[in-house]
Backbone as a chain_set.jsonl record, in Angstrom:
{"seq": "MAYKNNFFTGLTANVSSNGCEANTMYGSENFGMFMTGVASKTGYNFELNEGRFIIQPNYLMSYTLVNTFNYKNAANVYIDTAPLQAMQVAPGVQLFGNLKNHWQPYISAYFVWNIADKAKITANDITIPALSVKPFVLYGAGIRKIWGERFSGFTQTYVTHGGRNGVGINFALRVKVGK", "coords": {"N": [[5.992, -1.924, -15.778], [9.499, -2.235, -15.907], [12.312, -4.038, -16.965], [15.737, -4.866, -16.675], [18.107, -7.045, -17.112], [18.796, -8.147, -13.957], [17.689, -6.03, -12.664], [14.854, -4.044, -11.758], [12.037, -1.853, -12.221], [9.027, -0.207, -11.455], [5.911, 1.475, -12.075], [2.905, 2.808, -10.848], [-0.384, 4.18, -11.044], [-3.346, 5.666, -9.719], [-6.857, 6.495, -9.526], [-9.754, 7.342, -7.763], [-13.181, 7.583, -6.743], [-15.425, 7.78, -4.09], [-18.523, 7.008, -2.534], [-19.351, 7.418, 0.719], [-20.485, 5.929, 3.784], [-21.193, 6.396, 7.147], [-21.897, 5.025, 10.289], [-22.937, 5.974, 13.382], [-23.379, 6.462, 16.963], [-25.021, 8.614, 16.849], [-26.413, 8.455, 14.554], [-26.79, 7.988, 10.991], [-24.549, 8.957, 8.391], [-23.648, 10.447, 5.289], [-21.073, 10.935, 2.923], [-18.782, 12.248, 0.478], [-15.77, 11.061, -1.128], [-12.612, 11.577, -2.584], [-9.842, 10.1, -4.139], [-6.432, 9.846, -5.13], [-3.325, 8.737, -6.513], [0.185, 7.906, -6.838], [2.763, 5.524, -7.31], [6.025, 4.08, -7.003], [8.167, 1.344, -7.471], [11.321, -0.064, -7.022], [14.028, -2.291, -7.575], [16.501, -4.941, -7.108], [17.497, -8.16, -8.147], [19.389, -10.471, -6.583], [20.774, -13.362, -7.513], [21.225, -16.634, -6.294], [22.755, -19.892, -6.117], [22.297, -20.855, -8.784], [19.963, -19.403, -9.453], [17.996, -20.495, -7.837], [17.538, -19.412, -5.389], [16.732, -16.175, -4.306], [17.753, -12.959, -3.357], [16.274, -9.987, -2.73], [16.695, -6.732, -2.495], [14.704, -3.813, -2.181], [12.867, -0.803, -2.99], [10.194, 1.217, -2.197], [8.221, 3.984, -3.039], [5.698, 6.438, -2.538], [2.956, 8.654, -3.345], [0.016, 10.042, -2.12], [-3.193, 11.465, -2.447], [-5.942, 12.385, -0.613], [-9.203, 13.414, -0.46], [-11.737, 14.223, 1.546], [-14.847, 15.313, 1.173], [-16.344, 18.253, 2.534], [-18.882, 18.074, 5.067], [-21.988, 17.772, 6.925], [-22.321, 16.079, 9.899], [-24.113, 13.3, 11.512], [-24.537, 14.18, 14.084], [-25.073, 16.779, 13.767], [-22.825, 18.356, 13.357], [-20.558, 20.398, 11.636], [-18.225, 19.207, 9.446], [-15.072, 19.921, 8.341], [-12.567, 19.321, 6.128], [-9.198, 19.475, 5.174], [-7.5, 18.519, 2.19], [-5.749, 15.442, 2.47], [-2.378, 14.958, 1.979], [-0.2, 12.642, 1.436], [3.037, 11.232, 1.71], [5.032, 8.371, 1.266], [7.722, 6.258, 2.141], [9.372, 3.162, 1.702], [11.755, 1.148, 2.321], [12.927, -2.174, 1.732], [13.33, -5.796, 1.95], [13.166, -8.865, 0.184], [13.12, -12.4, 0.3], [13.332, -15.007, -1.862], [12.399, -18.277, -2.94], [12.891, -20.455, -5.662], [10.967, -22.866, -6.846], [10.105, -26.095, -8.309], [7.843, -26.204, -11.123], [7.224, -23.489, -11.189], [6.58, -22.287, -8.678], [6.927, -19.939, -6.052], [7.875, -19.508, -2.95], [8.114, -17.005, -0.369], [9.631, -14.655, 1.934], [9.364, -11.5, 3.582], [10.418, -8.179, 4.565], [9.858, -4.869, 5.631], [10.559, -1.413, 6.248], [8.432, 1.112, 6.997], [7.805, 4.424, 6.351], [5.992, 7.277, 6.883], [5.661, 10.383, 5.426], [4.836, 13.783, 5.711], [2.077, 13.396, 6.373], [0.007, 14.476, 7.812], [-3.27, 15.207, 8.699], [-5.587, 17.855, 8.392], [-8.296, 18.662, 10.204], [-11.403, 20.096, 10.994], [-14.067, 20.537, 13.286], [-17.035, 22.07, 13.547], [-15.581, 24.5, 13.522], [-13.535, 23.947, 15.341], [-10.33, 22.798, 15.756], [-9.309, 19.521, 15.202], [-7.047, 17.286, 16.823], [-4.004, 16.546, 15.079], [-3.974, 13.886, 12.771], [-2.012, 11.086, 12.096], [0.304, 8.588, 10.863], [2.705, 6.877, 12.557], [6.128, 5.744, 11.929], [6.5, 2.291, 10.935], [7.093, -1.291, 11.067], [6.819, -3.801, 8.662], [6.294, -7.155, 8.1], [6.291, -10.372, 6.509], [5.004, -13.392, 4.899], [4.652, -15.386, 1.968], [3.342, -16.912, -1.061], [3.983, -17.288, -4.486], [2.78, -17.925, -7.772], [3.596, -18.689, -11.091], [2.239, -18.672, -14.301], [3.098, -19.478, -17.337], [4.033, -16.872, -19.673], [2.415, -14.66, -19.21], [0.738, -14.642, -16.922], [0.456, -14.402, -13.393], [0.156, -14.98, -9.875], [-0.498, -14.362, -6.387], [-0.56, -15.103, -2.864], [-0.476, -13.781, 0.364], [0.465, -13.223, 3.787], [0.746, -10.831, 6.394], [2.3, -8.969, 9.072], [2.165, -6.069, 11.078], [4.045, -3.761, 13.044], [4.57, -1.159, 15.404], [4.032, 2.135, 14.502], [1.71, 1.393, 13.295], [-0.317, -1.313, 13.96], [-1.115, -4.684, 13.351], [-2.637, -7.363, 11.399], [-2.645, -8.778, 8.175], [-4.03, -10.03, 5.068], [-3.323, -10.698, 1.718], [-4.393, -11.129, -1.668], [-3.728, -11.662, -5.1], [-3.924, -11.341, -8.674], [-2.094, -11.207, -11.561], [-1.976, -9.958, -14.8], [-0.199, -9.831, -17.678], [-0.029, -7.397, -20.109], [0.526, -6.739, -23.49], [3.912, -6.524, -24.789]], "CA": [[7.222, -2.492, -15.25], [10.64, -2.292, -16.813], [13.333, -4.962, -16.478], [17.032, -4.893, -17.351], [18.803, -8.116, -16.407], [18.208, -8.398, -12.634], [17.156, -4.764, -12.149], [13.473, -3.767, -12.164], [11.366, -0.674, -11.691], [7.632, -0.169, -11.875], [5.158, 2.666, -11.721], [1.457, 2.631, -10.886], [-1.156, 5.374, -10.703], [-4.76, 5.338, -9.554], [-7.819, 7.553, -9.218], [-11.055, 6.775, -7.392], [-14.145, 8.417, -6.05], [-16.275, 6.901, -3.295], [-19.6, 7.495, -1.689], [-19.11, 6.767, 2.011], [-21.541, 5.97, 4.793], [-20.712, 6.12, 8.505], [-22.973, 4.837, 11.261], [-22.471, 6.258, 14.738], [-24.473, 6.477, 17.943], [-25.885, 9.748, 16.53], [-27.173, 8.152, 13.348], [-26.08, 7.685, 9.75], [-24.122, 10.124, 7.617], [-23.095, 10.146, 3.97], [-20.145, 11.949, 2.433], [-17.998, 11.835, -0.671], [-14.319, 11.014, -0.965], [-11.829, 11.471, -3.808], [-8.472, 9.657, -3.857], [-5.555, 9.623, -6.264], [-1.963, 8.507, -6.055], [1.19, 7.329, -7.729], [3.777, 4.803, -6.542], [7.118, 3.499, -7.779], [8.952, 0.334, -6.752], [12.566, -0.369, -7.72], [14.815, -3.274, -6.842], [17.488, -5.754, -7.814], [17.473, -9.567, -7.746], [20.67, -11.17, -6.465], [20.468, -14.78, -7.646], [22.183, -17.571, -5.712], [22.509, -21.306, -6.411], [21.734, -20.922, -10.14], [18.632, -18.806, -9.484], [17.017, -21.172, -6.973], [17.311, -18.55, -4.232], [16.901, -14.772, -4.706], [17.701, -11.9, -2.349], [15.808, -8.82, -3.484], [16.481, -5.444, -1.833], [13.848, -2.97, -3.015], [12.49, 0.493, -2.429], [8.886, 1.685, -2.646], [7.848, 5.33, -2.607], [4.381, 6.754, -3.061], [2.275, 9.898, -3.0], [-1.431, 9.85, -2.128], [-4.048, 12.6, -2.118], [-7.281, 11.96, -0.202], [-10.047, 14.562, -0.136], [-13.085, 13.947, 2.038], [-15.562, 16.569, 0.992], [-16.963, 18.765, 3.76], [-20.254, 17.615, 5.264], [-22.548, 17.892, 8.268], [-22.517, 14.695, 10.344], [-25.395, 12.959, 12.134], [-24.664, 14.937, 15.334], [-25.26, 18.154, 13.33], [-21.537, 19.042, 13.431], [-20.003, 20.639, 10.31], [-16.873, 18.653, 9.334], [-14.303, 20.568, 7.277], [-11.274, 18.641, 6.029], [-8.263, 19.834, 4.108], [-7.031, 17.274, 1.564], [-4.568, 14.776, 3.006], [-1.358, 14.705, 0.974], [0.737, 11.777, 2.149], [4.158, 10.602, 1.012], [5.497, 7.207, 2.015], [8.9, 5.541, 1.646], [9.406, 1.843, 2.335], [12.828, 0.238, 1.903], [12.68, -3.519, 2.228], [14.035, -6.929, 1.348], [12.408, -10.097, 0.051], [13.908, -13.597, 0.047], [12.515, -15.911, -2.671], [12.867, -19.58, -3.39], [12.308, -20.851, -6.939], [10.712, -24.295, -6.811], [9.627, -26.67, -9.566], [6.515, -25.791, -11.587], [7.106, -22.03, -11.049], [6.124, -21.84, -7.369], [7.926, -19.108, -5.381], [7.604, -19.066, -1.576], [8.977, -15.883, -0.01], [9.45, -13.884, 3.16], [9.713, -10.105, 3.313], [10.429, -7.231, 5.677], [9.931, -3.477, 5.179], [10.409, -0.312, 7.19], [7.515, 2.032, 6.323], [7.874, 5.744, 6.954], [5.061, 8.228, 6.289], [6.152, 11.761, 5.46], [3.801, 14.767, 5.361], [0.795, 12.689, 6.383], [-0.86, 15.075, 8.827], [-4.559, 15.657, 8.183], [-6.161, 18.982, 9.124], [-9.742, 18.473, 10.267], [-12.095, 20.918, 11.987], [-15.465, 20.205, 13.552], [-17.632, 23.327, 14.035], [-14.473, 25.459, 13.649], [-12.572, 23.508, 16.352], [-9.354, 21.921, 15.105], [-9.113, 18.207, 15.81], [-5.611, 16.986, 16.812], [-3.51, 15.976, 13.821], [-3.967, 12.435, 12.604], [-0.899, 10.638, 11.266], [0.777, 7.227, 11.146], [4.131, 6.852, 12.876], [6.81, 4.67, 11.198], [6.238, 0.934, 11.394], [7.752, -2.398, 10.377], [5.887, -4.767, 8.073], [6.978, -8.371, 7.665], [5.315, -11.388, 6.171], [5.371, -14.55, 4.09], [3.662, -15.658, 0.94], [3.723, -17.808, -2.147], [3.587, -16.797, -5.795], [2.749, -18.933, -8.827], [3.707, -18.113, -12.432], [1.701, -19.511, -15.368], [3.535, -18.986, -18.641], [4.641, -15.541, -19.796], [1.479, -13.574, -19.003], [-0.07, -14.695, -15.707], [1.027, -14.775, -12.099], [-0.714, -14.655, -8.759], [0.118, -14.625, -5.093], [-1.274, -14.904, -1.612], [0.496, -13.514, 1.426], [-0.014, -12.708, 5.058], [1.763, -9.961, 6.963], [2.099, -8.408, 10.407], [2.787, -4.759, 11.237], [4.335, -3.346, 14.43], [5.084, 0.202, 15.528], [2.989, 3.143, 14.328], [0.496, 0.679, 12.854], [-0.256, -2.698, 14.415], [-2.194, -5.494, 12.805], [-2.376, -8.528, 10.575], [-3.376, -8.665, 6.922], [-3.898, -11.077, 4.055], [-3.502, -10.182, 0.363], [-4.47, -12.033, -2.805], [-3.656, -10.896, -6.335], [-3.713, -11.982, -9.956], [-1.457, -10.253, -12.463], [-2.052, -10.323, -16.214], [0.705, -8.99, -18.45], [-0.616, -6.933, -21.371], [1.559, -6.235, -24.409], [5.175, -7.269, -24.832]], "C": [[8.291, -2.438, -16.334], [11.7, -3.172, -16.159], [14.597, -4.806, -17.308], [17.908, -5.849, -16.557], [18.115, -8.365, -15.061], [17.642, -7.147, -11.971], [15.71, -4.616, -12.612], [12.999, -2.463, -11.562], [9.944, -0.665, -12.247], [6.941, 1.075, -11.363], [3.676, 2.334, -11.81], [0.8, 3.943, -10.486], [-2.619, 4.963, -10.577], [-5.562, 6.584, -9.231], [-9.111, 6.863, -8.823], [-11.905, 7.826, -6.696], [-15.114, 7.485, -5.344], [-17.41, 7.675, -2.654], [-19.499, 6.728, -0.382], [-20.321, 6.918, 2.927], [-20.921, 5.604, 6.135], [-21.923, 6.007, 9.418], [-22.397, 5.012, 12.658], [-23.65, 6.206, 15.695], [-25.432, 7.632, 17.68], [-26.747, 9.491, 15.299], [-26.259, 7.861, 12.173], [-25.688, 8.971, 9.048], [-23.483, 9.656, 6.318], [-22.187, 11.285, 3.539], [-19.35, 11.365, 1.275], [-16.517, 11.876, -0.389], [-13.677, 10.835, -2.339], [-10.408, 11.086, -3.435], [-7.7, 9.504, -5.163], [-4.145, 9.418, -5.738], [-1.087, 7.916, -7.145], [2.231, 6.65, -6.846], [4.809, 4.21, -7.49], [7.873, 2.503, -6.898], [10.145, -0.043, -7.628], [13.354, -1.377, -6.895], [15.785, -4.026, -7.734], [17.431, -7.171, -7.258], [18.887, -10.149, -7.758], [20.369, -12.666, -6.457], [21.605, -15.626, -7.085], [21.791, -18.99, -6.12], [21.761, -21.472, -7.743], [20.285, -20.439, -10.2], [17.599, -19.489, -8.613], [16.662, -20.351, -5.738], [17.616, -17.119, -4.653], [16.804, -13.882, -3.469], [17.377, -10.618, -3.108], [15.667, -7.593, -2.576], [15.633, -4.577, -2.77], [13.44, -1.726, -2.249], [11.163, 0.914, -3.049], [8.688, 3.106, -2.154], [6.526, 5.684, -3.277], [3.907, 8.125, -2.592], [0.776, 9.628, -3.119], [-2.126, 11.145, -1.731], [-5.431, 12.042, -1.796], [-8.06, 13.21, 0.189], [-11.422, 14.061, 0.28], [-13.821, 15.271, 1.977], [-16.287, 16.953, 2.279], [-18.423, 18.322, 3.845], [-20.699, 17.907, 6.696], [-22.874, 16.478, 8.723], [-23.855, 14.524, 11.06], [-25.619, 13.685, 13.459], [-24.826, 16.427, 15.056], [-23.991, 19.004, 13.493], [-20.991, 19.166, 12.012], [-18.543, 20.172, 10.3], [-16.2, 19.259, 8.117], [-12.924, 19.918, 7.238], [-10.453, 19.227, 4.899], [-7.786, 18.532, 3.481], [-5.765, 16.746, 2.246], [-3.618, 14.513, 1.849], [-0.236, 13.942, 1.667], [1.813, 11.258, 1.21], [4.647, 9.465, 1.893], [6.733, 6.645, 1.337], [8.995, 4.232, 2.42], [10.551, 1.015, 1.752], [12.576, -1.146, 2.489], [13.534, -4.562, 1.543], [13.076, -8.11, 1.294], [13.384, -11.222, -0.264], [12.985, -14.607, -0.626], [13.195, -17.254, -2.84], [12.179, -19.883, -4.711], [12.185, -22.369, -6.957], [10.272, -24.782, -8.19], [8.22, -26.163, -9.862], [6.205, -24.324, -11.3], [6.418, -21.561, -9.76], [7.251, -21.058, -6.714], [7.46, -18.751, -3.964], [8.558, -17.916, -1.238], [8.653, -15.355, 1.382], [9.911, -12.464, 2.863], [9.686, -9.289, 4.595], [10.629, -5.827, 5.108], [9.888, -2.546, 6.378], [9.588, 0.743, 6.46], [7.494, 3.359, 7.078], [6.936, 6.671, 6.187], [5.571, 9.641, 6.506], [4.981, 12.666, 5.072], [2.431, 14.115, 5.317], [-0.169, 13.255, 7.423], [-2.142, 15.588, 8.168], [-5.058, 16.819, 9.04], [-7.671, 18.866, 9.041], [-10.301, 19.412, 11.327], [-13.539, 20.449, 12.083], [-16.084, 21.421, 14.225], [-16.55, 24.335, 14.407], [-13.495, 25.134, 14.777], [-11.632, 22.512, 15.676], [-9.173, 20.641, 15.905], [-7.616, 17.912, 15.775], [-5.205, 16.24, 15.54], [-3.529, 14.448, 13.856], [-2.8, 12.067, 11.707], [-0.542, 9.21, 11.665], [2.276, 7.296, 11.379], [4.796, 5.711, 12.09], [6.502, 3.296, 11.799], [7.013, -0.073, 10.559], [6.672, -3.35, 9.895], [6.7, -5.986, 7.659], [5.945, -9.459, 7.422], [5.899, -12.514, 5.353], [4.27, -14.794, 3.083], [4.165, -16.674, -0.054], [3.153, -17.241, -3.44], [3.654, -17.946, -6.79], [2.771, -18.205, -10.165], [3.167, -19.134, -13.431], [2.113, -18.896, -16.694], [4.147, -17.603, -18.571], [3.726, -14.416, -19.308], [0.766, -13.549, -17.65], [0.766, -15.058, -14.488], [0.026, -14.374, -11.021], [-0.005, -14.942, -7.452], [-0.911, -14.526, -3.979], [-0.21, -14.696, -0.541], [-0.212, -13.072, 2.686], [1.111, -11.86, 5.645], [1.323, -9.454, 8.333], [2.778, -7.05, 10.428], [2.946, -4.445, 12.72], [4.906, -1.938, 14.412], [3.947, 1.187, 15.452], [1.682, 2.581, 13.818], [0.667, -0.767, 13.271], [-1.41, -3.476, 13.807], [-1.683, -6.659, 11.983], [-3.189, -8.356, 9.298], [-3.132, -9.86, 6.025], [-4.181, -10.437, 2.703], [-3.594, -11.331, -0.626], [-4.384, -11.176, -4.054], [-3.464, -11.805, -7.525], [-3.174, -10.919, -10.893], [-1.525, -10.809, -13.882], [-1.186, -9.331, -16.969], [0.053, -8.678, -19.789], [0.5, -6.372, -22.238], [2.81, -7.091, -24.331], [5.837, -7.352, -23.495]], "O": [[8.003, -2.581, -17.522], [11.956, -3.07, -14.959], [14.523, -4.631, -18.524], [18.391, -5.518, -15.474], [16.949, -8.76, -15.04], [17.167, -7.205, -10.837], [15.37, -5.012, -13.726], [13.496, -2.022, -10.526], [9.709, -1.073, -13.384], [7.334, 1.653, -10.35], [3.242, 1.657, -12.742], [1.348, 4.715, -9.699], [-3.074, 4.033, -11.243], [-5.036, 7.582, -8.737], [-9.525, 5.903, -9.472], [-11.407, 8.807, -6.144], [-15.577, 6.507, -5.932], [-17.267, 8.841, -2.285], [-19.558, 5.499, -0.385], [-21.069, 7.893, 2.854], [-20.204, 4.61, 6.241], [-22.859, 6.801, 9.327], [-21.485, 4.291, 13.064], [-24.782, 5.939, 15.289], [-26.538, 7.647, 18.219], [-27.698, 10.227, 15.035], [-25.089, 7.526, 12.353], [-26.416, 9.963, 9.104], [-22.857, 8.597, 6.265], [-22.493, 12.456, 3.763], [-19.258, 10.148, 1.114], [-16.054, 12.623, 0.473], [-14.143, 10.039, -3.154], [-9.825, 11.671, -2.522], [-8.256, 9.082, -6.178], [-3.81, 9.873, -4.644], [-1.551, 7.496, -8.205], [2.546, 7.139, -5.761], [4.501, 3.879, -8.635], [8.178, 2.783, -5.738], [9.996, -0.306, -8.822], [13.348, -1.325, -5.665], [15.879, -3.785, -8.938], [17.329, -7.366, -6.046], [19.499, -10.299, -8.816], [19.78, -13.179, -5.505], [22.78, -15.379, -7.356], [20.63, -19.253, -6.433], [20.73, -22.142, -7.811], [19.47, -21.012, -10.924], [16.43, -19.105, -8.639], [15.621, -20.564, -5.117], [18.641, -16.866, -5.286], [15.899, -14.029, -2.647], [18.11, -10.214, -4.012], [14.623, -7.423, -1.946], [15.814, -4.6, -3.987], [13.64, -1.615, -1.039], [11.025, 0.962, -4.271], [8.954, 3.407, -0.99], [6.261, 5.294, -4.414], [4.384, 8.671, -1.598], [0.323, 9.052, -4.107], [-1.704, 11.832, -0.801], [-6.021, 11.32, -2.6], [-7.634, 13.972, 1.058], [-12.177, 13.538, -0.539], [-13.453, 16.232, 2.653], [-16.778, 16.096, 3.013], [-19.11, 18.208, 2.83], [-19.888, 18.245, 7.559], [-23.601, 15.753, 8.044], [-24.627, 15.473, 11.198], [-26.756, 13.8, 13.916], [-24.735, 17.248, 15.968], [-24.066, 20.209, 13.734], [-20.954, 18.187, 11.266], [-17.721, 20.684, 11.06], [-16.692, 19.129, 6.996], [-12.191, 19.967, 8.226], [-10.959, 19.447, 3.798], [-7.676, 17.526, 4.182], [-4.843, 17.501, 2.553], [-4.008, 13.912, 0.848], [0.572, 14.522, 2.391], [1.539, 10.893, 0.067], [4.672, 9.582, 3.118], [6.795, 6.562, 0.11], [8.739, 4.184, 3.623], [10.347, 0.264, 0.798], [12.073, -1.274, 3.606], [14.35, -4.254, 0.674], [12.286, -8.336, 2.21], [14.353, -11.03, -0.999], [11.981, -15.02, -0.046], [14.422, -17.344, -2.876], [10.992, -19.592, -4.863], [13.187, -23.076, -7.072], [10.091, -23.99, -9.115], [7.497, -25.744, -8.958], [5.037, -23.956, -11.18], [5.741, -20.533, -9.767], [8.411, -21.46, -6.802], [6.72, -17.782, -3.794], [9.673, -17.856, -1.755], [7.571, -15.575, 1.925], [10.754, -12.251, 1.991], [9.029, -9.648, 5.573], [11.456, -5.616, 4.221], [9.262, -2.849, 7.393], [10.005, 1.223, 5.406], [7.207, 3.411, 8.274], [7.074, 6.83, 4.974], [5.875, 10.042, 7.63], [4.213, 12.32, 4.175], [1.701, 14.262, 4.336], [-1.078, 12.55, 7.861], [-2.084, 16.324, 7.183], [-4.964, 16.776, 10.266], [-8.258, 18.957, 7.963], [-9.751, 19.518, 12.423], [-14.144, 20.023, 11.099], [-15.708, 21.772, 15.344], [-16.597, 24.946, 15.475], [-12.688, 25.992, 15.136], [-12.071, 21.517, 15.099], [-8.921, 20.667, 17.11], [-6.959, 18.252, 14.791], [-5.955, 15.423, 15.006], [-3.147, 13.822, 14.845], [-2.617, 12.681, 10.655], [-1.024, 8.694, 12.673], [3.029, 7.723, 10.504], [4.104, 4.802, 11.632], [6.275, 3.16, 13.001], [7.523, 0.248, 9.486], [5.731, -3.665, 10.623], [7.692, -5.855, 6.941], [4.877, -9.476, 8.034], [7.108, -12.594, 5.137], [3.109, -14.456, 3.311], [5.257, -17.225, 0.084], [2.012, -16.781, -3.493], [4.493, -18.838, -6.66], [2.055, -17.223, -10.355], [3.567, -20.299, -13.425], [1.535, -17.898, -17.124], [4.707, -17.206, -17.549], [4.209, -13.321, -19.02], [0.233, -12.506, -17.272], [1.659, -15.903, -14.55], [-0.841, -13.529, -11.244], [0.977, -15.684, -7.418], [-1.982, -13.941, -4.141], [0.828, -15.357, -0.545], [-1.351, -12.605, 2.647], [2.289, -12.139, 5.42], [0.148, -9.506, 8.695], [3.857, -6.89, 9.856], [2.104, -4.807, 13.542], [5.646, -1.574, 13.498], [2.999, 1.108, 16.233], [0.647, 3.242, 13.905], [1.688, -1.383, 12.968], [-2.54, -2.992, 13.752], [-0.482, -6.907, 11.883], [-4.306, -7.84, 9.34], [-2.165, -10.603, 6.195], [-5.165, -9.714, 2.552], [-2.959, -12.371, -0.451], [-4.915, -10.065, -4.071], [-2.914, -12.9, -7.408], [-3.752, -9.837, -11.001], [-1.182, -11.964, -14.134], [-1.418, -8.123, -16.905], [-0.366, -9.582, -20.513], [1.333, -5.605, -21.755], [2.774, -8.231, -23.869], [6.907, -7.948, -23.371]]}, "num_chains": 1, "name": "protein.A"}
């Protein structure tokens, strides 16, 4: 993360490899999956009432690569997948309150748009219709707590509507390393 007055920007990158198991009416199947990605979030904090209330417009963009290695499933069908290369942009706004003892309740809303997220999958040389996620809106509420200079945590719940529908709950603990 980098901060300059009320402006901020952050970058994250990840790599993972998973062994997956799927259970269907045909039986059990195992396959490998490799994932990697990078994301950047940038925003600005407009402080009102001496910093007790913050309006934060922000912008998140990300790139993700997911490769499910080819395998034969439990129905004896050969599954061949091209790596999924997805880009996502999500402009949004968060409204924060700064309470005593470093508690910050907030509400947020984002428009999430997936670009280039079509997966090419064939089963026994037959192309399966493209899988993708249409744009959707994500909105939610949460509360964050700050302990000193190095620790913070939050819990939030959110709802999505549009190309993805559902409800979610997140928990996180952040530890600042270095200066």
